[in-house]
C-alpha positions in Angstrom: 26.9 29.0 -50.2 25.5 32.0 -47.9 28.2 34.9 -46.7 26.6 34.1 -43.0 27.5 30.0 -43.2 30.8 31.2 -44.6 32.0 32.7 -41.7 30.5 30.4 -39.0 33.3 28.2 -40.6 35.2 30.0 -40.6 35.7 32.0 -37.4 38.0 30.4 -35.7 40.9 30.9 -38.6 39.7 34.3 -38.7 40.4 35.1 -34.8 43.7 33.5 -35.4 44.0 36.1 -37.8 43.1 38.7 -35.9 44.5 38.1 -33.3 48.6 37.8 -34.9 50.4 41.2 -34.8 52.1 40.3 -38.3 48.0 39.7 -40.0 46.9 43.2 -40.8 42.6 44.3 -41.3 43.3 44.1 -45.2 44.8 40.8 -45.3 42.2 39.0 -43.3 39.8 41.4 -46.6 41.9 39.7 -48.9 40.7 36.2 -47.4 37.8 36.7 -45.8 35.9 39.2 -47.8 34.6 40.6 -44.2 35.8 44.8 -42.8 37.7 45.2 -39.9 34.5 46.9 -38.6 33.5 43.2 -38.5 36.5 41.3 -37.7 35.6 43.7 -34.5 31.8 42.9 -33.6 33.5 38.7 -34.5 36.3 39.2 -31.8 34.0 40.9 -29.2 31.2 38.4 -29.4 33.8 35.5 -29.3 35.7 36.3 -26.8 35.7 37.4 -23.0 35.7 40.4 -22.3 38.4 40.8 -20.8 40.8 39.5 -23.9 38.4 41.1 -25.9 39.8 44.4 -23.6 43.8 43.7 -24.3 43.6 42.9 -28.2 41.7 46.4 -29.2 44.2 47.2 -26.2 47.2 45.4 -28.0 45.4 46.2 -31.4 45.0 50.2 -30.9 47.6 52.7 -33.2 49.4 49.2 -35.1 50.3 51.0 -37.9 51.1 46.5 -38.3 47.4 46.1 -38.6 46.9 48.2 -41.4 48.7 48.0 -44.8 48.6 51.9 -45.3 50.2 52.9 -42.1 53.3 50.0 -42.2 54.2 50.9 -45.3 55.4 54.9 -43.7 55.7 53.5 -40.4 59.1 51.9 -42.0 62.3 52.8 -41.9 64.8 52.6 -45.4 67.5 49.8 -45.3 71.1 51.3 -44.7 73.8 48.9 -45.3 76.6 51.0 -43.6 74.0 50.5 -40.1 75.0 46.5 -40.4 79.1 46.9 -41.9 
């Protein structure tokens, strides 16, 4: 099976993962082997224009979609705030 066939078979799963706010682009790359720019192209091709614009607006600047940014944005756990 070549790369194009693999992506075509798994396009629904790729879109689900990309739409989910908790799944990073790095995780999508580990699972399916496609980059962030390829995910954006897939989303643009398979979503309606309005849905794509909403998704891009939501994803743009999100720290959860990038693992490197997520580590920097997480605040350290403080036990005193919960006691």
